[in-house]
N, C-alpha and C positions, 0 to 999 in steps of 0.2 A: 651061558648059564641059563637054565630054565627057571621060570618062576613057578612057585607053588600054585596049585590050582585055585586055592582060596583067595587069591589076590586079584583085583580088578586091574587090568592094564589101561592106562590112559590112551585115548585114541589120539592119533597124530592129526594135527590140523595142517593141511597142505597150503592154506592161505597165509601162514606166518612167513615173513620174509624179514630180512634186515633192512631197515630204512636206509637209503642211500643219501638222504638229506640230514641224517642225525649228525650232531657235532661229534667230532672225535674227542674222546675223553681219555687222558692219560692218568695213570696211577701216580700220584706224588706222595711218597711216604712222609709221615710226620717226623718233625725234627724238634729238638730241644730249642726253645727260644732263649733270648738273653736273660741274664739274671736281673732281678729288680734293681733299679738305680740306687735305692737306699739300703741295699742288703747289708753293707758294712755297718751301718748305723743302727740296725734293728737289735733289740735285745734278745738274747737266746730264751726260748721258752723254759718255763720252770719245770724242772724234772725233779720229782720226789726222790729222796735218797732211798736206797734199797733198805728194807728191814732185814735185820739178822736173825729174826725168829724163824727157826727151822725145826722140823721134827728129827729126832735122832732116828738112827737106823732100827733101834729096839722098838721105839713108838710106831714106826711104819709097819714093822714086822708084826707087832701086836694088832694094829689095826687091820692088817691084811691076812690075818690067821684063817684057819679053815672055817667054812661056813657055807650056808646055802645062799640062794639068790637074794633073799631078804636081808641076810647079814651083809652081803656084799653091797647092796644099795645103801644100807645104813652106814657102812664103812666109807663109801665114796662121799656121802654127804658130810661125815665128820671130817674127811680129808679136805673137801672143798671149804668147810667153814674154818679149818686150821689155816688154810691158804688165804683166808680173807675173802673168799668168793661167796656170793649168795647162791646156795644150790637151787633155789627156786627160780632165779632169773638168768644165771650164767649157764652156759653149756660148753 
């Protein structure tokens, strides 16, 4: 495969050689370690219950109605606010 003319090709250094005295390094894949000893005694982290507040299909359709880009941005901000997200900090 030919390189494009606008690229500089790196020169080959003939002095580069593999060191014979270099230690042999073998690849050892990472493995999962043992579980913590006190795992059974730990309390489960608190999980907030899900909120049941949802938008109806009609509300979503009204928010996503026809409009230009500015309307779409405002709609997305209202949807994020309805979902409990801060549109200025969440992405």
